[in-house]
Every structure is written in structure tokens, then in C-alpha cells.
C-alpha positions, 0 to 999 in steps of 0.5 A: 801403241806407237814406237818412240823416235827411238825404238828398235829397226826392224829387221827384214828376213831374206829367204833363199829359194830352193828350186821344186819340182812337181812330185809324181803325187802332185807335191813338190820333190828334188829338181830331178835336172840338180846334180848330185852325184857329187854327194856320197851314195851308200848304197853305191859305194857299198857295192863297189867295196863288194866287187872290189873284193871279189874281184880281189878273191878271185885274182887270188884263188887264179894266183894259188892255183899257179902255185900248185901248178906241177914244175920239175926243177933239173939241177946239179948238186955242184962239188966241182962236178955236176951231179944231175937229178930232177925234183918234181916240185910246185910253183909255189915251193920255196928254196928251202922247201925244195933243197928239203927235196933234193936232200933225200936223192944224196945222202952227204946232205940228208945228214946236214941242215938246210940251212947250210945247203946254197941253190944257185940259178944263173950264177945267183945264189936264191934266198932260202925264203923266194918261191919259184912263183916268185921267179916265174911271175916277175920274169926274174932276169940272171946273169947267165940267162931267165931265170924263170925258167927252169928247162936243161940247157949244158953249160958251154962254160964246163966245155968252151968259152966259145960264145954269149948267153941268150936265152937257155936256161942252165940247170941250176947248181945245189950246192954246201955252203962250205965249199963254196967258201972254200972255192968261192974265189974260183970261177964258176964261183966267182961270178955267184952272188945272192940275188937282188930282185931290185937290181938290173942283171944287164944281157946275159953271159957266160964268161968268167971275169976279165974274159971278153 
């Protein structure tokens, strides 16, 4: 039938051609020259995730091995004079675990709670929850020497105030908290403060307040 003068207007559909390349089977396949790297590749993502997990587990196992390494910690039970001893520890021990071992060496310490003991290293009070590993892995620095070395260098302040400290490490001190509270205004306890891993303590010194 013939359409009238006011009949419907015909609409032409526009088709966009997608470039195809001949496939090996003679048909048409995806054009290999088109960059598809931006498209999600689940297989590739799974492989990358597996690699990340494997590397993380390898790192964790390596750190656990380091934490289990033996460490000799030389210290003095400090009550105004030194009573030097050594403890065979592991790098992964917390300070609290170390102090529990120290208690076995001194009868008077065995009767008190470990919470009443303090570990002072390079004029800093090391919190009980920290580990030797924490100090070693970060190469932590104290006021008067490195916190990550546990070999012994005599504390010259107890003999003669004759030099600036450079890199030598002093034996840590184990202190009864009550002794500290009674003597915190007296050198060397007057220099002690709680260790803050986010604080920089500057150049090493062994001098008391007010000394050049």
C-alpha cells in the first residue's frame, strides 16, 4: 500500500564496525594489534596475589628466624652501685620476659612483681612490651649510645666525666621502681625518661644536666 503524505519517517540504523582479524580457523577473531592490557585479567591477578602472599610468608619466616637467634644481654642490677650479670636471651624476647629471667638471679628481685622492675638502656626506660628485635631492626638510638647493641662498654660517668659518647654501648640497668622514685632527682636517674620510638634524641652524650 502506498504511504500517505503524512506517513511515518523511515529511520536508518547506524552500525559501527569493530575491526576483526581472520582467526586460525578461517573465521574472524579479535584483532591482536588492539591494546587490551587495561582489561581485567583474573588469571594474571590471581598469579600476582599468590606471588605477594608467598613473598610475605617468606619475609615473615625470615623475621621469625631472626627473633629466635640467641642474644647475650649484659646488665647491672642497679641500686646505686652495679651488680653486673648476663642473661642468655633471644632477640624476640620482650623486656618483660627478660626481666623475668633477671629475677632468677637475685633473691630480693624474685619476691617482687616484674611490673615493679625497670630496664634502663642508654638513659632511656624501655617499655615492657618492646622486644630486643624492635630495637635491633630499627637501629634505635638512646641518649648515650645505641639501643640495638648489647655488648658492654664501661660507663665513664661513674669514674670520670672526661669525654663525649660516640658509638659505645653501655650495659643496661635493671632497677627497682621504688628505688627510681626515691632517686629520680639524682644523677644519673635524673637523665632517665621513657623511650619514645618517634622521638629523636640527638647526639650521644654522657654528661649530666648543667654540665658542659
